[in-house]
C-alpha positions as CSV (number, residue, x, y, z in Angstrom):
1,M,-46.1,-6.5,-66.4
2,S,-44.3,-9.1,-64.1
3,I,-41.3,-8.0,-62.6
4,P,-38.3,-10.7,-63.1
5,R,-37.2,-12.8,-60.3
6,P,-33.7,-11.7,-60.2
7,V,-34.9,-8.2,-59.6
8,I,-36.9,-9.3,-57.0
9,V,-34.4,-11.1,-55.1
10,R,-31.9,-8.2,-55.3
11,A,-34.5,-5.7,-54.3
12,A,-35.2,-7.9,-51.2
13,L,-31.6,-8.2,-50.0
14,L,-30.9,-4.5,-50.8
15,A,-33.9,-4.1,-48.4
16,T,-32.4,-6.5,-45.4
17,L,-29.2,-5.2,-45.6
18,L,-30.7,-1.4,-45.4
19,A,-32.5,-2.4,-42.3
20,C,-29.7,-3.9,-40.3
21,A,-27.5,-1.0,-41.2
22,P,-28.7,1.3,-38.3
23,L,-28.4,-2.0,-35.9
24,A,-24.6,-2.6,-37.1
25,G,-23.8,1.3,-36.8
26,Q,-25.2,1.0,-33.2
27,A,-23.3,-2.1,-32.3
28,K,-20.3,-0.6,-33.6
29,D,-20.7,2.8,-31.5
30,K,-21.8,0.5,-28.5
31,D,-18.3,-1.7,-29.0
32,K,-16.8,1.8,-29.3
33,E,-17.8,3.3,-26.1
34,D,-16.9,0.1,-24.4
35,R,-13.5,0.5,-25.1
36,P,-11.2,2.5,-22.7
37,T,-9.6,5.8,-24.3
38,H,-6.9,5.0,-22.7
39,R,-4.9,3.0,-19.9
40,F,-2.5,3.6,-17.6
41,A,-0.3,2.0,-14.5
42,V,1.1,2.6,-11.3
43,V,3.7,0.7,-9.3
44,G,3.1,1.3,-5.5
45,N,6.3,1.4,-3.5
46,D,7.4,-1.5,-1.1
47,A,9.9,0.7,1.4
48,R,10.5,-3.2,3.0
49,A,12.3,-4.6,0.2
50,D,15.0,-4.5,-2.5
51,S,13.2,-3.1,-5.2
52,D,15.6,-4.4,-8.2
53,A,14.1,-7.5,-9.3
54,R,10.6,-6.1,-8.3
55,L,10.9,-3.1,-10.5
56,K,12.2,-4.7,-13.4
57,Q,9.3,-7.2,-13.5
58,A,6.7,-4.7,-13.3
59,L,8.3,-2.6,-16.0
60,A,8.5,-5.6,-17.9
61,D,4.6,-6.7,-17.2
62,S,3.8,-2.8,-18.5
63,S,6.0,-3.1,-21.5
64,E,3.7,-5.5,-23.2
65,K,0.7,-4.0,-22.8
66,S,-1.2,-1.2,-24.2
67,V,-0.6,1.3,-21.2
68,S,0.0,5.2,-21.9
69,F,2.5,5.5,-19.3
70,V,3.7,4.3,-16.1
71,V,4.2,6.0,-12.7
72,L,6.3,4.5,-9.8
73,T,5.8,6.0,-6.5
74,G,9.1,5.3,-5.2
75,I,12.6,3.9,-6.5
76,K,14.4,2.2,-3.6
77,G,13.4,0.2,-0.1
78,E,14.4,1.6,3.3
79,N,17.4,-0.7,3.5
80,E,19.0,0.1,0.4
81,S,21.8,2.3,-0.1
82,C,20.9,5.8,-0.2
83,G,23.8,6.4,-2.8
84,D,24.6,7.9,-6.5
85,K,25.4,4.5,-7.4
86,L,21.9,2.9,-6.7
87,Y,19.8,6.0,-8.2
88,L,21.8,5.8,-11.0
89,Q,21.4,2.3,-11.4
90,R,17.4,2.5,-11.2
91,R,17.4,5.6,-13.5
92,D,19.1,3.4,-16.4
93,L,16.4,0.9,-15.5
94,F,13.7,3.0,-16.1
95,E,15.4,4.5,-19.3
96,H,15.1,1.2,-20.4
97,A,11.3,0.5,-20.2
98,K,9.6,0.9,-23.4
99,R,6.9,2.8,-22.1
100,P,6.9,6.5,-20.6
101,V,8.1,6.3,-17.0
102,I,7.1,9.2,-14.5
103,V,8.8,8.7,-11.0
104,S,6.9,10.0,-7.8
105,L,9.1,9.9,-5.1
106,S,8.9,8.2,-1.9
107,G,9.8,8.7,1.8
108,S,12.0,5.6,1.5
109,D,14.0,7.3,-1.4
110,W,15.2,10.5,0.6
111,T,13.7,11.3,4.1
112,G,15.2,8.4,6.2
113,C,19.2,8.7,4.4
114,R,22.1,9.5,6.5
115,N,25.6,10.5,6.0
116,S,28.8,8.6,7.3
117,A,28.2,10.4,10.7
118,K,24.7,8.8,11.1
119,R,23.1,12.1,10.3
120,T,20.0,13.1,8.4
121,N,20.8,13.8,4.6
122,A,17.5,14.2,3.9
123,I,17.6,17.4,1.9
124,E,20.8,16.7,0.1
125,R,19.5,13.3,-1.3
126,L,16.2,14.8,-2.1
127,N,18.4,17.6,-4.5
128,R,20.2,14.7,-6.1
129,L,17.1,13.1,-7.1
130,R,15.9,16.0,-8.4
131,E,19.3,16.4,-10.5
132,L,19.2,12.9,-11.4
133,L,15.7,11.9,-12.6
134,Y,14.1,15.1,-13.5
135,G,16.9,17.2,-15.5
136,E,14.7,17.7,-18.7
137,P,11.2,18.5,-18.7
138,E,10.1,14.8,-19.9
139,S,9.4,11.3,-18.6
140,L,12.1,8.4,-18.7
141,G,11.8,5.5,-20.9
142,A,12.5,4.6,-24.6
143,T,9.3,6.4,-25.5
144,K,9.1,9.6,-23.7
145,I,6.4,12.3,-23.2
146,H,6.6,15.8,-22.5
147,L,6.2,16.9,-18.7
148,T,5.7,20.6,-17.5
149,Q,7.2,20.9,-14.2
150,L,6.8,23.1,-11.0
151,S,10.5,23.9,-11.6
152,A,9.6,26.1,-14.1
153,S,8.3,28.6,-12.4
154,P,10.9,31.1,-10.9
155,R,9.7,31.1,-7.2
156,F,9.9,27.0,-7.1
157,R,12.9,26.2,-9.3
158,S,14.0,23.5,-6.9
159,Y,10.5,21.4,-7.3
160,A,11.1,19.5,-10.4
161,E,9.5,16.6,-9.1
162,N,6.0,18.3,-9.4
163,A,5.3,17.5,-13.1
164,H,2.0,17.4,-15.0
165,W,0.7,16.0,-18.2
166,K,-2.1,15.1,-20.1
167,V,-3.6,12.2,-22.2
168,D,-7.1,12.5,-24.0
169,K,-9.1,15.1,-21.7
170,V,-7.4,13.6,-18.4
171,L,-5.0,16.3,-16.9
172,Y,-2.1,14.0,-14.5
173,A,0.2,15.4,-12.0
174,T,2.7,13.9,-9.4
175,I,3.0,16.0,-6.0
176,N,5.6,15.2,-3.5
177,L,3.8,13.9,-0.1
178,P,5.7,11.4,1.0
179,A,4.7,8.8,3.6
180,A,5.5,8.9,7.0
181,N,3.3,12.2,7.8
182,N,4.7,14.0,4.7
183,H,8.2,14.4,6.3
184,F,6.7,16.8,9.0
185,L,9.3,16.7,11.9
186,P,7.9,17.3,15.6
187,A,11.0,19.3,16.3
188,A,11.7,22.3,18.1
189,G,12.2,25.4,15.8
190,R,11.0,25.5,12.1
191,N,10.6,22.6,10.1
192,S,12.1,24.4,7.0
193,E,11.9,21.6,4.6
194,Y,8.2,20.5,5.1
195,E,7.1,24.1,5.1
196,D,8.7,25.3,1.8
197,R,7.5,22.3,0.2
198,A,4.2,23.1,1.7
199,V,3.8,26.0,0.4
200,A,4.8,24.7,-2.9
201,N,2.6,22.1,-3.2
202,R,-0.2,24.9,-2.1
203,F,0.8,26.9,-5.4
204,W,1.2,23.3,-7.7
205,L,-2.3,22.5,-6.5
206,N,-4.2,25.4,-7.0
207,R,-2.2,25.7,-10.4
208,L,-3.5,22.1,-11.6
209,F,-7.2,22.7,-10.6
210,A,-7.6,26.1,-12.2
211,M,-5.3,24.4,-15.5
212,A,-8.1,21.6,-15.3
213,R,-11.0,24.0,-14.9
214,S,-9.7,26.2,-17.7
215,D,-9.0,23.6,-20.3
216,K,-12.6,21.8,-19.2
217,A,-10.4,18.5,-18.4
218,Q,-12.8,15.5,-17.6
219,A,-10.7,14.5,-14.7
220,L,-7.7,15.2,-12.6
221,V,-5.5,12.5,-11.2
222,L,-2.6,13.1,-8.8
223,F,-0.1,10.9,-7.5
224,S,1.7,10.6,-4.4
225,E,3.5,8.3,-1.9
226,G,1.5,9.7,1.2
227,A,-2.2,9.1,1.6
228,V,-3.8,12.6,1.6
229,R,-7.4,10.7,2.4
230,P,-10.1,13.7,1.8
231,F,-13.0,11.3,3.5
232,H,-11.3,12.0,6.7
233,L,-12.5,15.5,7.0
234,D,-15.9,14.5,8.0
235,Q,-16.1,14.2,11.5
236,P,-19.1,13.6,14.1
237,A,-20.0,16.2,16.3
238,G,-20.0,16.4,20.1
239,L,-17.7,14.9,22.3
240,R,-17.0,12.1,20.6
241,G,-15.9,14.4,17.5
242,L,-13.8,16.5,20.0
243,L,-11.8,13.1,21.2
244,R,-11.0,12.2,17.6
245,R,-9.9,15.6,16.7
246,A,-7.5,15.4,19.4
247,P,-4.4,13.9,17.7
248,V,-1.2,13.0,19.4
249,E,0.7,14.5,16.7
250,R,0.1,17.2,14.0
251,D,-1.5,15.6,10.7
252,G,1.3,16.6,8.0
253,F,-1.1,15.9,5.0
254,E,-4.1,18.1,6.7
255,A,-3.2,21.2,4.6
256,A,-3.0,19.3,1.3
257,R,-6.1,17.2,2.3
258,R,-8.4,20.4,3.0
259,Q,-7.2,22.3,-0.2
260,I,-8.2,19.3,-2.6
261,Q,-11.6,18.9,-1.2
262,A,-12.4,22.6,-1.4
263,Q,-10.8,22.6,-5.0
264,A,-12.6,19.7,-5.9
265,V,-16.3,21.4,-5.0
266,K,-15.5,23.9,-7.8
267,F,-14.2,21.6,-10.3
268,D,-16.8,19.7,-13.0
269,G,-14.8,16.8,-13.3
270,K,-13.6,13.6,-11.6
271,V,-10.3,14.0,-9.2
272,L,-9.0,10.5,-8.5
273,L,-6.1,10.5,-5.5
274,V,-3.4,7.8,-6.6
275,D,-1.1,6.7,-3.7
276,S,1.0,3.9,-2.1
277,D,-0.9,3.3,1.2
278,A,-1.9,-0.5,1.8
279,P,-5.7,-0.8,0.4
280,G,-8.5,-1.5,2.4
281,G,-9.6,-4.6,1.3
282,H,-8.0,-7.7,-0.5
283,K,-7.3,-6.0,-3.8
284,P,-6.8,-2.1,-4.6
285,Q,-10.5,-0.6,-5.5
286,I,-11.4,2.9,-6.3
287,A,-13.5,4.6,-3.3
288,W,-15.6,7.6,-4.7
289,K,-17.4,10.2,-2.6
290,G,-18.9,12.8,-4.8
291,N,-16.4,13.8,-7.4
292,L,-13.4,12.6,-5.1
293,G,-12.0,9.1,-5.5
294,Q,-9.3,7.5,-3.6
295,L,-7.1,4.7,-4.7
296,S,-4.9,2.9,-3.1
297,V,-2.2,0.6,-4.3
298,G,0.0,-0.6,-1.0
299,T,2.8,-2.6,-2.9
300,K,1.1,-3.7,-5.9
301,A,1.4,-2.7,-9.7
302,V,-2.0,-2.1,-11.0
303,E,-3.5,-0.7,-14.5
304,V,-6.3,1.7,-14.5
305,N,-8.7,1.9,-17.7
306,V,-9.8,5.0,-18.3
307,M,-13.1,6.0,-20.3
308,L,-14.3,9.3,-21.7
309,G,-17.8,10.5,-22.5
310,K,-20.7,12.5,-20.8
311,D,-18.2,11.7,-17.2
312,A,-14.6,10.2,-16.4
313,A,-14.9,6.7,-15.5
314,F,-11.8,4.6,-14.1
315,T,-11.8,1.0,-13.5
316,V,-8.9,-0.8,-11.9
317,V,-8.2,-3.8,-14.4
318,D,-5.2,-5.6,-13.1
319,A,-3.0,-5.7,-9.7
320,K,0.0,-7.9,-9.1
321,Q,2.2,-8.4,-6.4
C-alpha cells in the first residue's frame, strides 16, 4: 500500500525539526552562558579635581545601563570644602541616582580636613560622614539594596562605612582603607585612629571570608580607595630582598595585605580587590595571581561583567574618564 505524499512530507519535516532541536537547545544554552550574570560599576576617586560635574556624569551614564549597583570610591576632591554643605549636596546627588549607590570613603573625604585654626579635624569629619551617608542599613539612590554594616556589631558601632551585600553568588563589601598610606601618621605616641580602625578592619575581613566560605560564595569583591597590593608580599631572597624590605616609612596597608592573602588561600572562590590607584597600563585591567585579583581604576568610571558558572569570571567592559 502506497503512503500518501502529504504524509511523507510531514514525516520528513518532523524528523528534521527533531534533529535540529538539540542543536537549537545547545545554542540557546551557550548564548545563556555567554551573557553576564550581572554587572556593576565603580567610579574611581579623583582627589585633584572638583567632583560635582564628574560624579553627575558618571551616575547619569550608569543610570542608563543595567548595572546592579554603583560604587563610588570617594565623594570629593582634596581642594573642595570639608563642610556639611558639600557633604549634604553630594548625598542629595547620590539619592537621585536611578541605580543603588554605595560610597567607599576616600582619604580626600576626611583625612586632610582642617578646622578654622588649621588643625586636623579628620576624625570629627569621618564621624560626620558616617552620620550623613550611612545612617540606614541600605544603599543610596532611588533604588536601594540592603546593606549589612559593621556598626551592627556592638564592639564596632562607629564603623558604618564598612558594609557588605550579595548579588547572586558574589559577596561584595567596602572597607575603609584610604590612600596616602591608610592614614598612618608617623608621629610619636599612639596612632589612635589608624590603630582602632585596623582592629575593626581585621575583624571585618575575618567575618567576610568566614561568610563567603559558609555561603559557598563563588567570589568575594572588596572595594577601597587605597591599593592593598597583595602580590607585593613576594620578596626576592638574599641581600636584594633585605634592601627591599627596608621601607622608608611603615606600610599602612601591610596588615590588611597579609590578612587578605592568608584568607584567600583558604577560600575556594575568587577574591577581587578594587581600588582607586592608578592602573598599570593605559586602561584598567584585572591582574590575577592564583585566586587573588586586583583592579585599579584610577580616576575612571569602570563597568565590570560578572559571569558565574563552575567558576566566577570578571571582565572589564567599559572605562571612561
